[in-house]
C-alpha positions as CSV (number, residue, x, y, z in Angstrom):
1,M,5.1,9.5,30.5
2,T,2.5,7.0,30.3
3,T,0.0,7.3,27.3
4,P,-3.5,7.4,28.4
5,V,-5.5,4.2,27.5
6,A,-8.0,6.3,25.8
7,A,-5.7,7.3,23.3
8,D,-5.3,4.2,21.3
9,E,-7.7,1.8,23.2
10,P,-11.2,2.5,23.5
11,A,-12.9,1.8,26.7
12,H,-14.9,-1.4,26.9
13,K,-18.5,-1.0,26.7
14,T,-21.5,-2.5,25.0
15,A,-22.0,-1.0,21.8
16,R,-25.7,-0.3,20.8
17,P,-27.1,-2.2,17.7
18,V,-27.3,-0.6,14.3
19,F,-30.0,-2.1,12.1
20,G,-29.9,-5.3,14.4
21,F,-26.1,-5.8,14.2
22,D,-23.3,-5.5,16.7
23,T,-21.5,-2.3,15.9
24,G,-18.8,-3.3,18.3
25,L,-18.2,-6.5,16.2
26,L,-18.2,-4.4,13.1
27,K,-15.8,-1.9,14.4
28,R,-13.4,-4.4,15.4
29,N,-13.5,-6.6,12.4
30,G,-15.2,-4.3,9.7
31,T,-12.1,-4.0,7.7
32,L,-11.4,-7.5,7.4
33,I,-15.0,-8.4,6.7
34,A,-15.0,-5.7,3.9
35,L,-11.8,-7.2,2.5
36,A,-13.3,-10.7,2.4
37,L,-16.4,-9.8,0.7
38,L,-14.6,-7.9,-1.9
39,L,-12.2,-10.8,-2.5
40,A,-15.1,-13.4,-2.6
41,F,-17.0,-11.2,-5.1
42,N,-14.1,-11.0,-7.4
43,I,-13.1,-14.6,-7.1
44,L,-16.7,-15.6,-8.0
45,F,-17.5,-12.8,-10.6
46,T,-14.7,-11.0,-11.8
47,P,-12.9,-12.6,-14.9
48,N,-9.2,-13.2,-14.7
49,F,-9.1,-12.1,-11.0
50,L,-6.8,-15.0,-9.8
51,Q,-4.4,-14.4,-12.5
52,L,-1.0,-13.3,-11.7
53,Q,-1.0,-10.2,-14.0
54,T,-4.2,-9.0,-12.2
55,L,-2.1,-9.5,-9.0
56,F,0.7,-7.4,-10.1
57,V,-1.6,-4.7,-11.5
58,N,-3.2,-4.3,-8.3
59,I,0.0,-4.3,-6.3
60,S,1.4,-1.5,-8.5
61,Q,-1.7,0.6,-8.0
62,V,-2.2,-0.1,-4.2
63,T,1.4,0.5,-3.2
64,T,1.3,4.2,-3.7
65,I,-2.1,4.5,-2.0
66,A,-0.8,2.4,1.1
67,I,2.4,4.5,1.3
68,V,0.5,7.8,1.4
69,A,-2.2,6.4,3.8
70,V,0.3,5.3,6.2
71,G,1.8,9.0,6.1
72,M,-1.8,10.2,6.5
73,T,-2.4,8.0,9.5
74,L,0.3,9.7,11.4
75,V,-1.2,13.0,10.8
76,I,-4.6,12.1,11.6
77,A,-3.3,10.4,14.9
78,T,-2.5,13.9,16.0
79,G,-6.0,15.3,15.2
80,G,-4.8,16.8,11.9
81,I,-5.3,16.2,8.2
82,D,-3.0,16.8,5.2
83,L,-4.7,18.0,2.0
84,S,-1.3,18.5,0.2
85,V,0.0,14.9,-0.2
86,G,-1.2,14.6,-3.8
87,A,0.4,18.1,-4.7
88,V,3.8,16.9,-2.9
89,M,3.6,13.6,-5.2
90,A,3.6,16.0,-8.2
91,L,6.3,18.2,-7.0
92,A,8.6,15.4,-6.0
93,G,7.8,13.5,-9.1
94,A,8.5,16.6,-11.5
95,L,12.2,17.0,-10.0
96,A,13.4,13.7,-10.8
97,P,13.1,14.0,-14.7
98,L,14.4,17.6,-14.6
99,I,17.6,16.3,-12.8
100,F,18.1,13.4,-15.4
101,T,17.5,15.9,-18.5
102,S,19.9,18.5,-17.0
103,S,23.2,19.1,-18.2
104,F,24.4,18.0,-14.6
105,G,22.6,14.7,-15.0
106,V,23.7,14.1,-18.6
107,E,27.5,14.8,-17.8
108,Y,27.5,12.9,-14.3
109,P,25.0,10.2,-14.6
110,V,25.7,8.3,-11.3
111,L,25.6,11.6,-9.1
112,G,22.6,12.4,-11.2
113,L,21.0,9.2,-10.4
114,I,21.6,10.0,-6.6
115,A,20.3,13.7,-6.9
116,A,17.1,12.3,-8.6
117,F,16.3,10.3,-5.4
118,I,17.4,12.7,-2.8
119,L,16.5,16.3,-4.1
120,P,12.7,15.3,-4.5
121,L,12.6,13.9,-1.0
122,L,14.2,17.0,0.5
123,A,11.6,19.1,-1.4
124,A,8.8,16.9,0.1
125,M,10.3,17.2,3.5
126,L,10.4,21.1,3.0
127,C,6.8,20.8,2.3
128,G,5.9,18.8,5.5
129,L,8.1,21.3,7.3
130,F,6.0,24.1,6.0
131,N,2.7,22.2,6.9
132,G,3.9,21.4,10.4
133,A,5.1,24.9,11.0
134,M,1.8,26.4,9.8
135,V,-0.2,24.0,12.4
136,S,2.3,24.1,15.2
137,Y,3.6,27.5,15.5
138,L,1.1,29.7,13.5
139,R,-1.8,27.7,15.0
140,V,-3.4,27.7,11.5
141,Q,-6.2,24.9,11.2
142,P,-4.6,21.8,9.4
143,I,-7.2,21.9,6.7
144,I,-6.5,25.4,5.8
145,A,-2.7,25.0,6.3
146,T,-2.4,22.0,4.0
147,L,-4.8,23.7,1.6
148,I,-2.2,26.1,0.6
149,L,0.2,23.6,-0.5
150,F,-2.9,21.8,-2.1
151,I,-3.3,24.6,-4.5
152,S,0.2,25.9,-5.0
153,G,2.2,22.7,-4.9
154,R,0.9,21.2,-8.0
155,G,1.0,24.7,-9.7
156,I,4.8,25.1,-8.7
157,A,5.4,21.5,-10.4
158,Q,3.7,22.5,-13.4
159,V,5.7,25.8,-13.6
160,L,8.8,23.8,-13.4
161,T,8.0,21.5,-16.2
162,N,6.3,24.2,-18.2
163,G,3.2,22.2,-18.0
164,N,4.6,19.5,-20.4
165,L,5.1,15.7,-20.0
166,Q,8.6,15.0,-18.8
167,T,10.2,11.8,-20.2
168,F,13.6,10.2,-19.2
169,S,15.3,6.9,-19.6
170,N,17.2,5.5,-16.7
171,P,16.9,1.7,-16.0
172,Y,18.1,2.1,-12.3
173,F,15.5,4.8,-11.4
174,S,12.7,2.8,-13.2
175,Y,13.6,-0.4,-11.0
176,L,11.8,1.6,-8.4
177,G,8.5,1.3,-10.2
178,T,8.9,-1.7,-12.6
179,G,11.5,-3.9,-10.7
180,K,10.7,-7.3,-9.2
181,I,12.0,-9.4,-6.3
182,L,10.9,-13.0,-6.0
183,G,8.4,-12.4,-8.6
184,L,6.5,-9.5,-6.9
185,P,6.9,-5.8,-7.7
186,F,9.7,-4.2,-6.0
187,Q,7.7,-1.3,-5.1
188,G,5.3,-3.6,-3.0
189,W,8.3,-4.8,-1.1
190,L,9.4,-1.2,-0.4
191,G,5.8,-0.1,0.7
192,L,5.8,-3.1,3.1
193,A,9.3,-2.1,4.6
194,L,8.3,1.4,4.9
195,A,4.9,0.4,6.9
196,I,7.2,-1.9,9.0
197,G,9.5,0.9,9.9
198,V,6.5,3.4,10.6
199,F,4.8,0.9,12.8
200,W,8.0,0.2,14.6
201,L,8.5,4.2,15.2
202,V,4.8,4.5,16.6
203,S,4.7,1.3,18.7
204,R,8.3,1.2,20.0
205,T,9.6,4.8,20.3
206,I,9.0,7.8,22.5
207,F,7.8,9.8,19.4
208,G,5.1,7.2,18.9
209,R,3.8,7.5,22.3
210,Y,3.9,11.3,22.2
211,L,2.1,11.2,18.9
212,L,-0.8,9.2,20.5
213,A,-1.0,11.3,23.4
214,I,-1.2,14.5,21.7
215,G,-4.0,12.9,19.9
216,G,-5.7,11.7,22.7
217,N,-5.6,15.1,24.6
218,E,-3.3,17.6,23.5
219,R,-3.8,20.0,26.3
220,A,-2.9,17.1,28.7
221,A,0.2,16.2,26.7
222,M,1.6,19.7,26.8
223,L,0.8,20.0,30.6
224,A,2.9,16.7,30.9
225,G,6.1,18.1,29.1
226,T,5.3,16.7,25.8
227,P,7.2,18.7,22.8
228,V,3.7,19.0,20.9
229,R,5.1,21.4,18.3
230,L,8.0,19.2,17.4
231,V,6.0,16.0,17.2
232,K,3.3,17.6,15.2
233,I,6.1,19.0,12.8
234,G,7.6,15.2,12.7
235,A,4.2,13.9,11.7
236,Y,3.7,16.3,8.9
237,V,7.4,15.8,7.6
238,L,6.9,12.1,7.8
239,C,3.7,12.2,6.0
240,A,5.0,14.6,3.1
241,T,8.2,12.4,2.7
242,L,6.1,9.3,2.2
243,A,4.1,11.2,-0.4
244,G,7.4,12.2,-2.2
245,I,8.3,8.4,-2.3
246,A,4.9,7.6,-3.7
247,G,5.4,10.4,-6.3
248,L,8.9,9.0,-7.3
249,I,7.2,5.4,-7.7
250,V,4.6,6.8,-10.1
251,V,7.4,8.5,-12.2
252,A,9.5,5.5,-12.2
253,I,6.5,3.2,-13.4
254,N,5.9,5.5,-16.4
255,S,9.8,6.8,-17.0
256,A,7.6,10.1,-17.2
257,S,6.3,12.7,-15.1
258,D,3.0,14.4,-15.6
259,A,2.6,17.1,-13.0
260,A,-1.1,17.6,-13.6
261,R,-1.9,13.9,-13.0
262,N,0.7,12.5,-10.5
263,G,-1.0,12.1,-7.3
264,N,-4.4,13.8,-8.4
265,L,-7.0,13.1,-6.0
266,M,-4.5,10.9,-3.7
267,E,-5.5,12.9,-0.6
268,L,-8.8,11.4,-0.9
269,D,-7.8,7.7,-1.3
270,A,-5.2,8.2,1.6
271,I,-7.8,9.7,3.9
272,A,-10.3,7.0,2.9
273,A,-7.8,4.2,3.3
274,A,-6.8,5.6,6.9
275,V,-10.3,6.0,8.2
276,V,-11.4,2.5,6.9
277,G,-8.4,1.1,8.5
278,G,-9.4,2.4,11.8
279,A,-7.9,5.9,12.1
280,V,-10.0,8.1,14.2
281,L,-10.3,11.7,12.7
282,Q,-10.2,13.0,16.4
283,G,-6.8,11.6,16.9
284,G,-5.3,9.3,19.2
285,R,-5.1,6.3,17.2
286,A,-2.4,5.2,14.5
287,P,-3.3,1.7,13.2
288,I,-0.6,1.5,10.4
289,F,-1.4,-1.8,9.0
290,G,-4.9,-1.0,9.2
291,A,-4.2,1.8,6.8
292,I,-2.7,-0.7,4.5
293,L,-5.8,-3.2,4.5
294,G,-7.9,0.2,4.1
295,A,-5.7,0.9,0.9
296,I,-6.3,-2.5,-0.4
297,I,-10.1,-2.1,0.1
298,I,-10.0,1.2,-1.8
299,Q,-8.2,-0.2,-4.6
300,L,-10.4,-3.5,-4.8
301,V,-13.4,-1.2,-4.9
302,K,-12.1,0.8,-7.8
303,Y,-10.7,-2.5,-9.6
304,T,-14.2,-4.2,-9.0
305,L,-16.4,-1.7,-10.4
306,L,-14.0,-1.1,-13.5
307,A,-13.6,-4.7,-14.1
308,N,-17.4,-5.1,-14.4
309,G,-18.0,-2.3,-16.7
310,V,-18.8,0.5,-14.1
311,E,-17.7,4.0,-14.8
312,D,-14.8,5.4,-12.8
313,E,-17.0,8.3,-11.7
314,V,-19.1,5.6,-9.7
315,A,-15.9,4.8,-7.8
316,L,-15.7,8.2,-6.5
317,I,-19.2,7.8,-5.0
318,A,-18.4,4.2,-3.7
319,K,-15.2,5.6,-1.8
320,A,-17.3,8.5,-0.4
321,A,-19.8,5.9,0.9
322,I,-17.1,3.7,2.3
323,I,-15.8,6.8,4.3
324,V,-19.4,7.7,5.4
325,I,-20.0,4.0,6.7
326,A,-16.7,3.8,8.3
327,V,-16.9,7.1,10.3
328,Y,-20.6,6.3,11.4
329,L,-19.5,2.7,12.7
330,Q,-16.7,4.5,14.6
331,T,-19.1,7.1,16.0
332,S,-21.9,4.6,16.9
333,A,-19.5,2.2,18.6
334,R,-18.3,4.9,20.8
335,D,-21.6,6.2,21.9
């Protein structure tokens, strides 16, 4: 089956000017322009921005956003949305310390370490399977289907931990969040490897072609024999799995799990990064590396405001403004 050109490549036409600017140019290069402006501002005006410690801090904070944004991009490509990624992070992150502190983890430390990686990710995959089944088989609107886990997932995590901070000590697991390779955080390398793997999946496999075809025209894809339900479920499972990995990274950084805070508002950052990176909310596009650039921009906006003495609440307003501008430029360029 041939993927429609419209699914991933917009038709070439002259974009109407907006406030005297060529929106076509902005749409094609807006992410890079925004990134360049943020970097220039910080280099010129933010103290210590070029220090290695600042680089490490930003890599540590942006990696989880980027990983979840890549998964969110897959779901958005089908025309869906996933509001449960933050709750999935909390749930996966809550399970790992429970395994380490259990009698099994204490008596069999090697098996406990393996289980602390595998079981949380299996739980995350089940969350994605639930979301995908709700959307594909029960035909529940994605925003409603994922809202169920958005509400209950974090609650389940807090019940499992009794609402308490769960601490542990395991240097091998902590390496996931604090280790370094070639002087750079291990989690950054892991995020890059995951992004490359997902990019290959989207651009080089039949799953990727089906994914874009469904977002471009689900009805036509179904008539062409595309397994729409299975592909949608796959997108939600992958999104949840990546969120689970992000949740484990947060826990590994702190050697502790706080179910009330792990992944809090991550769904907003992930959606913002995906949209800024070029994902279209109607579906049909999956710009994986665009999502990473979007995540970097979201993190730099937050860092820039905080480093220059602006309250964290203003960062939320700034992120909302970024989404509005990105969606407006996409819409105006299609008109």
